[in-house]
N, C-alpha and C positions, 0 to 999 in steps of 0.2 A: 469603482475599480473593477474592470473585467479581469479575467485571469491574465497576469502580466507575462510578457515574453521575457526571455533571458536578457535581451537588450534593454528592455525597460527596467528590469531588476538591477542591471548593472548601473544604469543612470541614477536610480534611486540610491544605490549603495555608495556611489561616488559623492553624493550630497550628504550622507549621514547614515547612522545605524538604524534609526527608528523614524517612521513616517506615519502621518495621519492619512488614511485612505478611505474611500467609500466602497464597500463590498456589496454588490447587487444582492438584494434579498435579505441582507443582514444589517445594513446601516454602516455607520462609521466604526473604524477599528484602527488600532495601531499595527503597523507592519514592520517586522524586524528583519533586516536584510544583511547583516554582517555575521560572520561566524562567531566571533567572541560574544556579541550581544545575544545571538541565538542560543548559545550554550548557557549563558547566564539566565536567560528567560526560562529555558527548559528545566532548570534546576532550582528556580526561585520558588520557595513554598508559598509565597504571597500570591502567585499566579495560579489560579485553581482551574481545574477542568470542569467542575460542576457548574452547570449553567445557572444555577440558583444564586450564584455570586454576581451575575450580570445585573447592571442597573436597569436594564430594559426587560428583564425576565418577568413574565406574568404567568405563562403556562407553556407546556411543550406543544400545545396545539393538537394533542391527541395523536401525534405522529411518532413519538418515541417508542422504541421497541425495548421494553424492559429497562433495566439500569445496569450498565456495563462498565468495564474497567476504564474505557476511554472517557466516560462521563464522571468518573469518580476520582477522589483524592485520598491520600493516606489518612487514616488507617484502613478505610474501606477498600481502596484500590489495592493495598498490600495484601489484604485477606483474599480478595478475589483472584489476584494474580497468582498467589501461592497455590490455589486450588488446581490450576492448570499448568503451572510452570514445569512440572515433572514430565509432561508429554512433549516438551520442546527442548529437552536437554540435548547436548551434542551426541550422547550415546543413543538416545531414542531416535534422533534424526538420522544418524548413520545407519540404524537398522531399517529405516524407511527407504534408503537409497535404492536398493534393488527394485522396490515397487515403483519408484519414480522412473527408473531406467526402463522397466517393463512397459509402463504406460507410454513413455516417450517413444519407445521402439514400436509399439502397436500403432501409434498415431503416424509415425513416419512410414510404416509399412502400408498404411492406407493411402498415402500420397503417391501419385504417379512418379516414376523416375524422370520423366520428361514433362514439358509443358509448364503451365503456370498454376499457382494456387494462392489463396489468401492465407498467409501464415498466422494471422491473428485467429481467425475463425476455426482453422483446422489444426492448429498446433499450440500456439501460445495460450489460448483460452482453455481448451479442454484438458490440457495437462494439469495445471494447478486446481481446476475445478474437480477433476477426478480424484486427485490426491486428498484434498481437504474434505471432500464428501466421503471418501473411504475412511479417513481418520475419524470423522464425526459419526458416521453411520447413516448417511442420507441415502435412501433408496435410489437406485439408478434411474428409475422411471420419473423421479421428481427433479432431477438435476437441471434439466433445461428450463423449467419454470423458475427454479430457484435463481439461476443466473439472470434471467430476465428481470426479476424483482430487484436483485442486488444491483444490477447495472443502473436501473432507474433511480435507486436510492443514492448511489454515490455520484452520479452525474445526471441529475434529473432533467427531463425535457420540459417539465412544467410543475408547478406546485401541486396541481390536481393529480397528475400521474404519479408523482412521488408519494403523495398521501395514499393513493390506491395501492401502490406497491408495498408500502409500509403495512397497510391493513391486511393485504394478502399474505405477506410473509409472517406477520404476527399470528394470524389464524393458523397458518401451516405449522409454525414452530410450537404453538400451543397444542395442536393436535399431536404433533410428533413427540412431545414430552409429557403428554397427559397420562393419566393412570392406565388407560387401555394399552399404552405402548411401553409401560415401565417394566421391561424384562431385563435381567442382568445380561450384559455382553461386554466385549473387550473394546468398545468404541469410546471415544472421548465423550460423546453424548450420553452414553451409558454411565460413565463416571460422574458426569454432572447431575444426572437424574438421581444417582445414588447419594450424592452430596445434598441434594434438595430433600430427599427422603429422610436423611439423617438430621436435617435442620441446619446444615452448614450454609445453604443457599436458600434465599426466599424464592417464591415462584417468579417474581419480577426479575430477580438476578439470574435465575436459570434461563429465562427468555433472552435477557440481555447478553449473557455470555455466549449462548448458542448463536445469536445474531452476529455478534462481533467477530467470532472466530470464523463463521461461514463467509462473511463478507470480506473482512480483512485478510482472511486466509487465501484469497485468490485474486481479488481485483488488482492489487498492486503488483503481484507477480506476473500477471498477464502483461501489464505495461512494461515491467522490467525485461521480460524475455523478448518481446517484440522490439522495444527500443534498443536493446543490446544488438540484436541482429541488424536493425536499421543502421545503427552507428557503424558497425563493421562493414556493411555493404556500401555505405557512403564514404568510408575511409579505406580505400583499397590497400594502402600501405599497412594499416593496422590488421586488416583481414589477412594479408599475405604473411605478416609476422605471426599471427595466431596459428595459421595453417602450418607454418614451419616450426612453431613452438607451442604445441597444444597444451603443455603444462601451464601456459599463461591464462588458461580459461578462467580460473577463479579470479585472477587479477583483472581480466577484462570485465567480469561482472562487477567488481568493485568500482572500476572506472566508470562503468555505465551508471551505477548508482549515484556517483558523484556528478557526472556530466549530464545525465538525463533526468535525475530526480523524479521517479514515478510518483512519489508523494511530494507535490510541489510545496505544500504548506501543512503545518500541523492543524489539528482541531483547535478551535478557539480556546484561549485561556482567558480568565476573568480576574481582575485585580480585587482581591479580598480586602485590601486596604490601600491607601495611597502609597506609591513607591516611585523610585527613580530607576530608569533603565537606560544605560549608555548616555546619561546626561539628559534624558527626556523624562519629564514629570508625567506620571500616569495616575489618573484619579481612580478612587475606589469605584468598582463597578464597570470600568472600561474594559473592552475586549481587546485581546492581543492575538495577532496571527504571527507565527514564526515561519518565514520563508526558508525551507530547507534547500530549495533550488538556489536561492541567492547565496545562502551561507556556504554551500558546497562549491560555489564558483568565486569565492572571495579571493582576490589576488594576493591579499595579505598572508594567505595560508597555502594557496595552490598556484605555483608559478604557471604562467600562460594558461589560465583556467578555462578558456574557451576552446582549448585544443583537446581532442579525444586521443588519449595516449595509454594503451594497455600496459605499457611498461612503467607507468607512473608509480612512484613509491611513496608519495606524500600521503600519510595516513590522516584520518580524522574527518572524513566526509560525514555529513549528517543525513545520509539517505534513509537510515532507519530511526532517525530521531536521536534523542539523548536524554539521560536522566531517568527518573522513575518510570516514564512511559515509553522508554526505548522499546522498539518493536519486539514483542515476545516471539513472533514467528520468523525473525530474521534468519536463524540457521536453516529453516526449511526453505525459505525463499532463495537463499544462496545455493542450496543443493539443487533445487528445481531449475534455476536459471543456468547453472553450470552444466548440468546434465543435458538440458535442452539444447544449449549452444553446441556442446561437444558432439553430441550424436547427430545433430542436424548437419554440421559442417562435414562430419565423417561420411555421411550418406550421400551428400550432394556437393561434390567438390567444385562444381561449376555454378553454384548458387549465385544469383544476381537479382537486383531489383527489376521488376517488370513494369515500372512506372517512373515518371519523372518525380524525384523527391519533392519538388515544389508543389506537386498536385496532391500529395498525401494529406489526409485530414487528421489533425491532432485533436482529440477530445479533451477539453480542458474544463475544469471546474475550480472552485475555490481551493480544493485540497489535492485533486489528482490530475495527472496528465498522461495520456496514452494514445497510441495510434488506433483509429477506428478500423483500419485495414492495412495489411502489408502485403501487396501483391509481389510475388517473386517468381522468377524462372528457375525451375528445379534442375535443368540440365540442358 
């Protein structure tokens, strides 16, 4: 199975909730494509995130970076999540909003008033990269290299380049969190180092936590911002409505999360014991992928699901997942996307696509989906 299109997911969903598919590079897996089955899978304690429950697991191949929340199950996952949850409360994220607005404003000021620009490279990407690197305490001089490694890891061009990126990022994070850099500060990385020094985190968990927050803290938000703008520009009626009613910006972001699903599927789950999911028998050790994209366009829950409608009131999309592994950074991603869209449309009232939508390249992997570039006319 290559990364499925929305049309292919709809065809699968029409035939049933769970399907056996072939995932390139990973072998056979079960794919969950309805919303009810997805929610059930994401809360079933028999489906574990730890790859050691996989029947085919032998070794991580030397490419794993630490041991992080995404690879863990309760109670380890609960302990790790609690250590960083305080940084992502609504109050802490609200306090970050002025910084998000300042970064977005600076990026927009660097764009010309007229002409064309790639909105991914010059706006959707540097905004969340800057914010998450600020939050963690990554030096400005290192941020370009960090994104290159991160991008290769989440959407690898080859197994060799992915392994090289993993090695490079592991070495970088090891140096960054090593004894020579362990000075108290008010960054999230400083908090994690302090937890490691107190014994609350192992060295491997410190690496894994830093890696996960760095990568997950921006990759999906880049896709969310660019896909939201793309959907608005390719749906002129919705763009006009948003311009007339800017208070709908947050709702437009929610609809984009449902309609575009920057995270197309969750990380693999593995059956710790035999189980039944939506009438399908799953053997112990089998892997399960939950398609958030398919679940969020399930017509049983979302009327006219293939229509982009910023006024949609149907709740319950799975853009940020569900259950214990629901995205910790969801409040930050929502703020970044809403700020990015609102300020962009305010500065460029004549914003339009500068390319035929059919020619744009969507970068797709097993888990993520996003635009490689978004050329726009600024005025």
